[in-house]
SEVEXMI-440104 format. One record per atom (N, C-alpha, C): residue number from 1; chain; atom name; x negated, y negated, z negated. Coordinates in nm, 2 decimals, decimal comma. Each point is the difference from the previous one (the first is absolute). Layout:
SEVEXMI-440104
+------+------+--------+--------+--------+--------+
! mike ! kero ! vexkol !      X !      Y !      Z !
+------+------+--------+--------+--------+--------+
!  NUM !    A !     CA !      X !      Y !      Z !
...
+------+------+--------+--------+--------+--------+
//
This chain:
SEVEXMI-440104
+------+------+--------+--------+--------+--------+
! mike ! kero ! vexkol !      X !      Y !      Z !
+------+------+--------+--------+--------+--------+
!    1 !    A !      N !  -0,81 !   0,44 !  -1,34 !
!    1 !    A !     CA !  -0,01 !  -0,12 !   0,08 !
!    1 !    A !      C !   0,03 !   0,03 !   0,14 !
!    2 !    A !      N !   0,08 !  -0,09 !   0,07 !
!    2 !    A !     CA !   0,03 !   0,02 !   0,14 !
!    2 !    A !      C !  -0,13 !  -0,01 !   0,08 !
!    3 !    A !      N !   0,00 !   0,09 !   0,11 !
!    3 !    A !     CA !  -0,12 !   0,01 !   0,08 !
!    3 !    A !      C !  -0,05 !  -0,14 !   0,06 !
!    4 !    A !      N !   0,09 !  -0,09 !   0,03 !
!    4 !    A !     CA !  -0,03 !  -0,12 !   0,07 !
!    4 !    A !      C !  -0,04 !  -0,11 !  -0,10 !
!    5 !    A !      N !   0,01 !   0,03 !  -0,13 !
!    5 !    A !     CA !  -0,03 !  -0,11 !  -0,10 !
!    5 !    A !      C !  -0,14 !   0,01 !  -0,05 !
!    6 !    A !      N !  -0,05 !  -0,12 !  -0,03 !
!    6 !    A !     CA !  -0,13 !   0,00 !  -0,06 !
!    6 !    A !      C !   0,02 !  -0,01 !  -0,15 !
!    7 !    A !      N !  -0,11 !  -0,01 !  -0,07 !
!    7 !    A !     CA !   0,01 !   0,00 !  -0,15 !
!    7 !    A !      C !   0,08 !  -0,12 !  -0,05 !
!    8 !    A !      N !   0,00 !  -0,11 !   0,07 !
!    8 !    A !     CA !   0,08 !  -0,11 !  -0,05 !
!    8 !    A !      C !   0,14 !  -0,01 !   0,07 !
!    9 !    A !      N !   0,05 !   0,11 !   0,05 !
!    9 !    A !     CA !   0,13 !   0,01 !   0,06 !
!    9 !    A !      C !   0,02 !  -0,07 !   0,13 !
!   10 !    A !      N !  -0,11 !  -0,03 !   0,07 !
!   10 !    A !     CA !   0,00 !  -0,05 !   0,14 !
!   10 !    A !      C !   0,07 !   0,10 !   0,09 !
!   11 !    A !      N !   0,11 !  -0,04 !   0,06 !
!   11 !    A !     CA !   0,07 !   0,09 !   0,09 !
!   11 !    A !      C !   0,00 !  -0,07 !   0,14 !
!   12 !    A !      N !  -0,07 !   0,05 !   0,10 !
!   12 !    A !     CA !  -0,01 !  -0,07 !   0,13 !
!   12 !    A !      C !   0,13 !  -0,01 !   0,07 !
!   13 !    A !      N !   0,09 !   0,10 !  -0,02 !
!   13 !    A !     CA !   0,13 !  -0,01 !   0,07 !
!   13 !    A !      C !   0,09 !  -0,11 !  -0,06 !
!   14 !    A !      N !  -0,01 !  -0,01 !  -0,14 !
!   14 !    A !     CA !   0,07 !  -0,11 !  -0,06 !
!   14 !    A !      C !  -0,05 !  -0,14 !   0,04 !
!   15 !    A !      N !  -0,14 !  -0,01 !   0,01 !
!   15 !    A !     CA !  -0,06 !  -0,12 !   0,04 !
!   15 !    A !      C !   0,04 !  -0,04 !   0,14 !
!   16 !    A !      N !   0,01 !   0,10 !   0,09 !
!   16 !    A !     CA !   0,05 !  -0,02 !   0,13 !
!   16 !    A !      C !   0,14 !  -0,06 !   0,00 !
!   17 !    A !      N !   0,09 !   0,07 !  -0,08 !
!   17 !    A !     CA !   0,14 !  -0,05 !   0,00 !
!   17 !    A !      C !   0,01 !  -0,14 !  -0,06 !
!   18 !    A !      N !  -0,09 !  -0,03 !  -0,09 !
!   18 !    A !     CA !   0,00 !  -0,14 !  -0,06 !
!   18 !    A !      C !  -0,04 !  -0,10 !   0,10 !
!   19 !    A !      N !  -0,09 !   0,03 !   0,09 !
!   19 !    A !     CA !  -0,04 !  -0,09 !   0,10 !
!   19 !    A !      C !   0,11 !  -0,05 !   0,09 !
!   20 !    A !      N !   0,10 !   0,08 !   0,02 !
!   20 !    A !     CA !   0,11 !  -0,03 !   0,08 !
!   20 !    A !      C !  -0,01 !   0,04 !   0,14 !
!   21 !    A !      N !   0,09 !  -0,04 !   0,08 !
!   21 !    A !     CA !   0,00 !   0,04 !   0,14 !
!   21 !    A !      C !  -0,08 !  -0,08 !   0,10 !
!   22 !    A !      N !  -0,04 !  -0,12 !  -0,05 !
!   22 !    A !     CA !  -0,07 !  -0,09 !   0,09 !
!   22 !    A !      C !   0,10 !  -0,09 !   0,07 !
!   23 !    A !      N !   0,13 !   0,01 !  -0,02 !
!   23 !    A !     CA !   0,10 !  -0,08 !   0,06 !
!   23 !    A !      C !   0,07 !  -0,08 !  -0,11 !
!   24 !    A !      N !   0,05 !  -0,12 !   0,04 !
!   24 !    A !     CA !   0,07 !  -0,08 !  -0,10 !
!   24 !    A !      C !   0,12 !   0,07 !  -0,06 !
!   25 !    A !      N !   0,01 !   0,00 !  -0,13 !
!   25 !    A !     CA !   0,11 !   0,06 !  -0,08 !
!   25 !    A !      C !   0,01 !   0,16 !   0,02 !
!   26 !    A !      N !  -0,10 !   0,06 !   0,05 !
!   26 !    A !     CA !   0,00 !   0,15 !   0,02 !
!   26 !    A !      C !   0,03 !   0,07 !  -0,13 !
!   27 !    A !      N !  -0,06 !  -0,04 !  -0,11 !
!   27 !    A !     CA !   0,02 !   0,07 !  -0,13 !
!   27 !    A !      C !   0,15 !  -0,02 !  -0,04 !
!   28 !    A !      N !   0,05 !  -0,11 !   0,02 !
!   28 !    A !     CA !   0,14 !  -0,03 !  -0,04 !
!   28 !    A !      C !   0,10 !   0,09 !   0,09 !
!   29 !    A !      N !  -0,03 !   0,01 !   0,13 !
!   29 !    A !     CA !   0,08 !   0,09 !   0,08 !
!   29 !    A !      C !  -0,01 !   0,14 !  -0,04 !
!   30 !    A !      N !  -0,12 !   0,05 !  -0,04 !
!   30 !    A !     CA !  -0,01 !   0,13 !  -0,04 !
!   30 !    A !      C !   0,07 !   0,03 !  -0,13 !
!   31 !    A !      N !  -0,01 !  -0,09 !  -0,10 !
!   31 !    A !     CA !   0,07 !   0,01 !  -0,13 !
!   31 !    A !      C !   0,15 !   0,00 !   0,03 !
!   32 !    A !      N !   0,05 !  -0,09 !   0,08 !
!   32 !    A !     CA !   0,14 !   0,00 !   0,02 !
!   32 !    A !      C !   0,05 !   0,13 !   0,07 !
!   33 !    A !      N !  -0,08 !   0,05 !   0,10 !
!   33 !    A !     CA !   0,04 !   0,12 !   0,07 !
!   33 !    A !      C !   0,00 !   0,12 !  -0,10 !
!   34 !    A !      N !  -0,11 !   0,01 !  -0,09 !
!   34 !    A !     CA !   0,00 !   0,11 !  -0,09 !
!   34 !    A !      C !   0,11 !  -0,01 !  -0,10 !
!   35 !    A !      N !   0,04 !  -0,12 !  -0,04 !
!   35 !    A !     CA !   0,11 !  -0,01 !  -0,10 !
!   35 !    A !      C !   0,13 !   0,04 !   0,06 !
!   36 !    A !      N !   0,02 !  -0,02 !   0,13 !
!   36 !    A !     CA !   0,12 !   0,03 !   0,07 !
!   36 !    A !      C !   0,01 !   0,14 !   0,06 !
!   37 !    A !      N !  -0,12 !   0,06 !   0,03 !
!   37 !    A !     CA !   0,00 !   0,13 !   0,07 !
!   37 !    A !      C !  -0,09 !   0,10 !  -0,07 !
!   38 !    A !      N !   0,06 !   0,10 !  -0,05 !
!   38 !    A !     CA !  -0,08 !   0,11 !  -0,07 !
!   38 !    A !      C !  -0,04 !   0,11 !   0,08 !
!   39 !    A !      N !   0,03 !   0,00 !   0,13 !
!   39 !    A !     CA !  -0,03 !   0,11 !   0,09 !
!   39 !    A !      C !  -0,15 !   0,00 !   0,04 !
!   40 !    A !      N !  -0,08 !   0,10 !  -0,04 !
!   40 !    A !     CA !  -0,14 !   0,00 !   0,02 !
!   40 !    A !      C !  -0,04 !  -0,02 !   0,15 !
!   41 !    A !      N !   0,07 !   0,07 !   0,09 !
!   41 !    A !     CA !  -0,04 !  -0,01 !   0,14 !
!   41 !    A !      C !   0,03 !  -0,14 !   0,05 !
!   42 !    A !      N !   0,11 !  -0,06 !  -0,04 !
!   42 !    A !     CA !   0,02 !  -0,14 !   0,04 !
!   42 !    A !      C !  -0,10 !  -0,09 !  -0,05 !
!   43 !    A !      N !  -0,05 !   0,02 !  -0,12 !
!   43 !    A !     CA !  -0,10 !  -0,08 !  -0,06 !
!   43 !    A !      C !  -0,13 !   0,02 !   0,08 !
!   44 !    A !      N !  -0,04 !   0,12 !   0,03 !
!   44 !    A !     CA !  -0,12 !   0,03 !   0,08 !
!   44 !    A !      C !   0,01 !  -0,08 !   0,13 !
!   45 !    A !      N !   0,11 !   0,01 !   0,07 !
!   45 !    A !     CA !   0,02 !  -0,06 !   0,13 !
!   45 !    A !      C !  -0,01 !  -0,15 !  -0,02 !
!   46 !    A !      N !   0,06 !  -0,06 !  -0,10 !
!   46 !    A !     CA !  -0,01 !  -0,14 !  -0,03 !
!   46 !    A !      C !  -0,14 !  -0,05 !  -0,02 !
!   47 !    A !      N !  -0,08 !   0,08 !  -0,08 !
!   47 !    A !     CA !  -0,14 !  -0,04 !  -0,03 !
!   47 !    A !      C !  -0,08 !   0,00 !   0,13 !
!   48 !    A !      N !   0,02 !   0,11 !   0,08 !
!   48 !    A !     CA !  -0,08 !   0,01 !   0,12 !
!   48 !    A !      C !   0,03 !  -0,13 !   0,09 !
!   49 !    A !      N !   0,12 !  -0,04 !   0,01 !
!   49 !    A !     CA !   0,03 !  -0,12 !   0,08 !
!   49 !    A !      C !  -0,05 !  -0,12 !  -0,07 !
!   50 !    A !      N !   0,02 !  -0,01 !  -0,13 !
!   50 !    A !     CA !  -0,04 !  -0,13 !  -0,07 !
!   50 !    A !      C !  -0,15 !  -0,02 !   0,01 !
!   51 !    A !      N !  -0,08 !   0,11 !  -0,02 !
!   51 !    A !     CA !  -0,15 !  -0,02 !   0,00 !
!   51 !    A !      C !  -0,05 !   0,00 !   0,15 !
!   52 !    A !      N !   0,07 !   0,08 !   0,08 !
!   52 !    A !     CA !  -0,05 !   0,00 !   0,14 !
!   52 !    A !      C !  -0,13 !   0,07 !   0,02 !
!   53 !    A !      N !  -0,07 !  -0,03 !   0,11 !
!   53 !    A !     CA !  -0,13 !   0,05 !   0,03 !
!   53 !    A !      C !  -0,10 !  -0,12 !  -0,02 !
!   54 !    A !      N !  -0,09 !   0,02 !  -0,09 !
!   54 !    A !     CA !  -0,10 !  -0,10 !  -0,03 !
!   54 !    A !      C !  -0,08 !   0,03 !  -0,12 !
!   55 !    A !      N !  -0,05 !  -0,11 !  -0,06 !
!   55 !    A !     CA !  -0,07 !   0,02 !  -0,12 !
!   55 !    A !      C !  -0,09 !  -0,12 !  -0,04 !
!   56 !    A !      N !  -0,09 !   0,03 !  -0,10 !
!   56 !    A !     CA !  -0,09 !  -0,10 !  -0,04 !
!   56 !    A !      C !  -0,13 !   0,07 !  -0,04 !
!   57 !    A !      N !  -0,11 !  -0,08 !   0,00 !
!   57 !    A !     CA !  -0,13 !   0,06 !  -0,04 !
!   57 !    A !      C !  -0,09 !  -0,11 !  -0,04 !
!   58 !    A !      N !  -0,09 !   0,02 !  -0,10 !
!   58 !    A !     CA !  -0,11 !  -0,08 !  -0,04 !
!   58 !    A !      C !  -0,10 !   0,08 !  -0,07 !
!   59 !    A !      N !  -0,12 !  -0,05 !  -0,01 !
!   59 !    A !     CA !  -0,11 !   0,07 !  -0,06 !
!   59 !    A !      C !  -0,02 !  -0,04 !  -0,15 !
!   60 !    A !      N !  -0,02 !   0,09 !  -0,09 !
!   60 !    A !     CA !  -0,04 !  -0,03 !  -0,13 !
!   60 !    A !      C !  -0,05 !   0,12 !  -0,07 !
!   61 !    A !      N !  -0,09 !  -0,02 !  -0,10 !
!   61 !    A !     CA !  -0,05 !   0,10 !  -0,08 !
!   61 !    A !      C !   0,06 !  -0,01 !  -0,15 !
!   62 !    A !      N !   0,10 !  -0,08 !  -0,01 !
!   62 !    A !     CA !   0,06 !  -0,02 !  -0,13 !
!   62 !    A !      C !   0,08 !   0,13 !  -0,03 !
!   63 !    A !      N !  -0,01 !   0,04 !  -0,13 !
!   63 !    A !     CA !   0,07 !   0,13 !  -0,04 !
!   63 !    A !      C !   0,15 !  -0,03 !  -0,01 !
!   64 !    A !      N !   0,08 !   0,11 !   0,02 !
!   64 !    A !     CA !   0,14 !   0,00 !  -0,02 !
!   64 !    A !      C !   0,07 !  -0,11 !   0,09 !
!   65 !    A !      N !  -0,03 !   0,01 !   0,13 !
!   65 !    A !     CA !   0,04 !  -0,10 !   0,09 !
!   65 !    A !      C !   0,05 !   0,07 !   0,13 !
!   66 !    A !      N !   0,11 !  -0,03 !   0,05 !
!   66 !    A !     CA !   0,05 !   0,05 !   0,13 !
!   66 !    A !      C !  -0,06 !  -0,09 !   0,11 !
!   67 !    A !      N !  -0,08 !   0,06 !   0,09 !
!   67 !    A !     CA !  -0,07 !  -0,08 !   0,10 !
!   67 !    A !      C !   0,05 !   0,02 !   0,14 !
!   68 !    A !      N !   0,09 !   0,10 !   0,02 !
!   68 !    A !     CA !   0,06 !   0,01 !   0,14 !
!   68 !    A !      C !   0,13 !   0,08 !  -0,01 !
!   69 !    A !      N !   0,09 !  -0,05 !   0,08 !
!   69 !    A !     CA !   0,13 !   0,07 !   0,01 !
!   69 !    A !      C !   0,05 !   0,00 !   0,15 !
!   70 !    A !      N !   0,03 !   0,12 !   0,05 !
!   70 !    A !     CA !   0,05 !   0,01 !   0,14 !
!   70 !    A !      C !   0,13 !   0,07 !   0,00 !
!   71 !    A !      N !   0,09 !  -0,04 !   0,07 !
!   71 !    A !     CA !   0,13 !   0,06 !   0,01 !
!   71 !    A !      C !   0,04 !   0,03 !   0,15 !
!   72 !    A !      N !   0,06 !   0,12 !   0,02 !
!   72 !    A !     CA !   0,06 !   0,03 !   0,13 !
!   72 !    A !      C !   0,11 !   0,10 !  -0,03 !
!   73 !    A !      N !   0,06 !   0,05 !   0,11 !
!   73 !    A !     CA !   0,12 !   0,09 !  -0,02 !
!   73 !    A !      C !  -0,03 !   0,12 !  -0,08 !
!   74 !    A !      N !  -0,12 !   0,05 !   0,00 !
!   74 !    A !     CA !  -0,03 !   0,12 !  -0,08 !
!   74 !    A !      C !  -0,02 !  -0,02 !  -0,15 !
!   75 !    A !      N !  -0,04 !  -0,12 !  -0,04 !
!   75 !    A !     CA !  -0,02 !  -0,03 !  -0,14 !
!   75 !    A !      C !  -0,10 !  -0,12 !  -0,02 !
!   76 !    A !      N !  -0,06 !   0,01 !  -0,12 !
!   76 !    A !     CA !  -0,09 !  -0,10 !  -0,05 !
!   76 !    A !      C !  -0,14 !   0,05 !  -0,03 !
!   77 !    A !      N !  -0,10 !  -0,07 !   0,05 !
!   77 !    A !     CA !  -0,14 !   0,04 !  -0,04 !
!   77 !    A !      C !  -0,06 !  -0,11 !  -0,08 !
!   78 !    A !      N !  -0,04 !   0,03 !  -0,12 !
!   78 !    A !     CA !  -0,06 !  -0,10 !  -0,09 !
!   78 !    A !      C !  -0,15 !   0,03 !  -0,02 !
!   79 !    A !      N !  -0,08 !  -0,10 !  -0,01 !
!   79 !    A !     CA !  -0,14 !   0,01 !  -0,04 !
!   79 !    A !      C !  -0,01 !  -0,09 !  -0,13 !
!   80 !    A !      N !  -0,07 !   0,06 !  -0,10 !
!   80 !    A !     CA !  -0,01 !  -0,08 !  -0,12 !
!   80 !    A !      C !  -0,13 !   0,05 !  -0,08 !
!   81 !    A !      N !  -0,03 !  -0,08 !  -0,09 !
!   81 !    A !     CA !  -0,12 !   0,02 !  -0,09 !
!   81 !    A !      C !   0,06 !   0,04 !  -0,14 !
!   82 !    A !      N !  -0,05 !   0,10 !  -0,06 !
!   82 !    A !     CA !   0,04 !   0,03 !  -0,14 !
!   82 !    A !      C !  -0,11 !  -0,03 !  -0,10 !
!   83 !    A !      N !   0,00 !   0,06 !  -0,12 !
!   83 !    A !     CA !  -0,10 !  -0,03 !  -0,10 !
!   83 !    A !      C !  -0,14 !   0,04 !   0,04 !
!   84 !    A !      N !  -0,01 !   0,11 !   0,09 !
!   84 !    A !     CA !  -0,13 !   0,06 !   0,02 !
!   84 !    A !      C !  -0,03 !   0,01 !   0,15 !
!   85 !    A !      N !   0,10 !  -0,01 !   0,09 !
!   85 !    A !     CA !  -0,03 !   0,02 !   0,14 !
!   85 !    A !      C !   0,06 !  -0,12 !   0,08 !
!   86 !    A !      N !  -0,06 !  -0,02 !   0,12 !
!   86 !    A !     CA !   0,04 !  -0,11 !   0,09 !
!   86 !    A !      C !   0,05 !   0,06 !   0,14 !
!   87 !    A !      N !   0,09 !  -0,06 !   0,06 !
!   87 !    A !     CA !   0,05 !   0,04 !   0,13 !
!   87 !    A !      C !   0,07 !   0,13 !   0,00 !
!   88 !    A !      N !   0,07 !   0,03 !  -0,10 !
!   88 !    A !     CA !   0,08 !   0,13 !  -0,01 !
!   88 !    A !      C !   0,12 !  -0,02 !   0,10 !
!   89 !    A !      N !   0,03 !   0,09 !   0,08 !
!   89 !    A !     CA !   0,11 !  -0,01 !   0,09 !
!   89 !    A !      C !   0,10 !   0,11 !  -0,02 !
!   90 !    A !      N !   0,13 !  -0,04 !  -0,01 !
!   90 !    A !     CA !   0,10 !   0,10 !  -0,03 !
!   90 !    A !      C !   0,13 !  -0,04 !   0,09 !
!   91 !    A !      N !   0,06 !   0,11 !   0,05 !
!   91 !    A !     CA !   0,12 !  -0,02 !   0,08 !
!   91 !    A !      C !   0,12 !   0,03 !  -0,09 !
!   92 !    A !      N !   0,11 !  -0,08 !   0,02 !
!   92 !    A !     CA !   0,12 !   0,01 !  -0,08 !
!   92 !    A !      C !   0,12 !   0,01 !   0,10 !
!   93 !    A !      N !   0,10 !   0,07 !  -0,04 !
!   93 !    A !     CA !   0,12 !   0,00 !   0,09 !
!   93 !    A !      C !   0,09 !  -0,11 !  -0,04 !
!   94 !    A !      N !   0,10 !  -0,03 !   0,09 !
!   94 !    A !     CA !   0,10 !  -0,10 !  -0,03 !
!   94 !    A !      C !   0,08 !   0,04 !  -0,12 !
!   95 !    A !      N !   0,03 !   0,13 !  -0,01 !
!   95 !    A !     CA !   0,07 !   0,05 !  -0,12 !
!   95 !    A !      C !  -0,07 !  -0,03 !  -0,13 !
!   96 !    A !      N !  -0,13 !   0,01 !   0,00 !
!   96 !    A !     CA !  -0,08 !  -0,03 !  -0,12 !
!   96 !    A !      C !   0,02 !  -0,15 !  -0,03 !
!   97 !    A !      N !   0,00 !  -0,08 !   0,10 !
!   97 !    A !     CA !   0,01 !  -0,15 !  -0,03 !
!   97 !    A !      C !   0,15 !  -0,03 !  -0,05 !
!   98 !    A !      N !   0,10 !   0,07 !   0,05 !
!   98 !    A !     CA !   0,13 !  -0,01 !  -0,05 !
!   98 !    A !      C !   0,01 !   0,03 !  -0,14 !
!   99 !    A !      N !  -0,06 !   0,12 !  -0,04 !
!   99 !    A !     CA !   0,00 !   0,04 !  -0,14 !
!   99 !    A !      C !  -0,08 !  -0,10 !  -0,09 !
!  100 !    A !      N !  -0,11 !  -0,05 !   0,05 !
!  100 !    A !     CA !  -0,08 !  -0,10 !  -0,07 !
!  100 !    A !      C !   0,08 !  -0,13 !  -0,03 !
!  101 !    A !      N !   0,06 !  -0,05 !   0,11 !
!  101 !    A !     CA !   0,08 !  -0,13 !  -0,02 !
!  101 !    A !      C !   0,12 !   0,02 !  -0,09 !
!  102 !    A !      N !   0,06 !   0,12 !   0,02 !
!  102 !    A !     CA !   0,12 !   0,03 !  -0,09 !
!  102 !    A !      C !  -0,04 !   0,00 !  -0,14 !
!  103 !    A !      N !  -0,12 !   0,06 !  -0,04 !
!  103 !    A !     CA !  -0,04 !   0,00 !  -0,13 !
!  103 !    A !      C !  -0,04 !  -0,14 !  -0,05 !
!  104 !    A !      N !  -0,06 !  -0,08 !   0,08 !
!  104 !    A !     CA !  -0,04 !  -0,13 !  -0,03 !
!  104 !    A !      C !   0,13 !  -0,09 !  -0,03 !
!  105 !    A !      N !   0,10 !   0,02 !   0,08 !
!  105 !    A !     CA !   0,13 !  -0,07 !  -0,02 !
!  105 !    A !      C !   0,06 !   0,04 !  -0,13 !
!  106 !    A !      N !   0,00 !   0,13 !  -0,03 !
!  106 !    A !     CA !   0,06 !   0,04 !  -0,12 !
!  106 !    A !      C !  -0,07 !  -0,06 !  -0,12 !
!  107 !    A !      N !  -0,14 !  -0,02 !   0,01 !
!  107 !    A !     CA !  -0,08 !  -0,05 !  -0,11 !
!  107 !    A !      C !   0,00 !  -0,16 !   0,00 !
!  108 !    A !      N !   0,07 !  -0,05 !   0,10 !
!  108 !    A !     CA !   0,01 !  -0,15 !   0,03 !
!  108 !    A !      C !  -0,14 !  -0,05 !   0,02 !
!  109 !    A !      N !  -0,08 !   0,07 !   0,08 !
!  109 !    A !     CA !  -0,14 !  -0,04 !   0,04 !
!  109 !    A !      C !  -0,01 !  -0,03 !   0,15 !
!  110 !    A !      N !   0,11 !   0,01 !   0,07 !
!  110 !    A !     CA !  -0,02 !  -0,02 !   0,15 !
!  110 !    A !      C !   0,00 !  -0,15 !   0,04 !
!  111 !    A !      N !   0,11 !  -0,06 !  -0,02 !
!  111 !    A !     CA !   0,02 !  -0,15 !   0,03 !
!  111 !    A !      C !   0,03 !  -0,07 !  -0,12 !
!  112 !    A !      N !  -0,07 !  -0,11 !  -0,03 !
!  112 !    A !     CA !   0,02 !  -0,08 !  -0,12 !
!  112 !    A !      C !   0,12 !  -0,09 !   0,01 !
!  113 !    A !      N !   0,02 !  -0,05 !   0,13 !
!  113 !    A !     CA !   0,11 !  -0,10 !   0,02 !
!  113 !    A !      C !   0,14 !   0,07 !   0,01 !
!  114 !    A !      N !   0,10 !  -0,06 !  -0,04 !
!  114 !    A !     CA !   0,14 !   0,05 !   0,03 !
!  114 !    A !      C !   0,04 !  -0,04 !   0,14 !
!  115 !    A !      N !   0,08 !   0,09 !   0,06 !
!  115 !    A !     CA !   0,05 !  -0,02 !   0,13 !
!  115 !    A !      C !   0,11 !  -0,11 !   0,00 !
+------+------+--------+--------+--------+--------+
//
């Protein structure tokens, strides 16, 4: 089982990707860019720009829930609850997000709407 997954396959990085960029049509822009550009460095740069510096946060003790996401030029910091622990914090690189989104696109799990 992947280190970041809980028993029910909760993956905080996937949940972060599914939340979107916080900007109108961000997910569609990402999908279009990934479909047209396979260069990993270009994708990393695109995601850094698309997400920008910012984040979201809320408090909850619900299991398998992403409660915080922060982005900056260095990467992504997520806080989440899993099956047994609360407030787990993990840092991810932009490259890890590229790989995650790429895998979700391949499985048709990233954006439900057609561009």
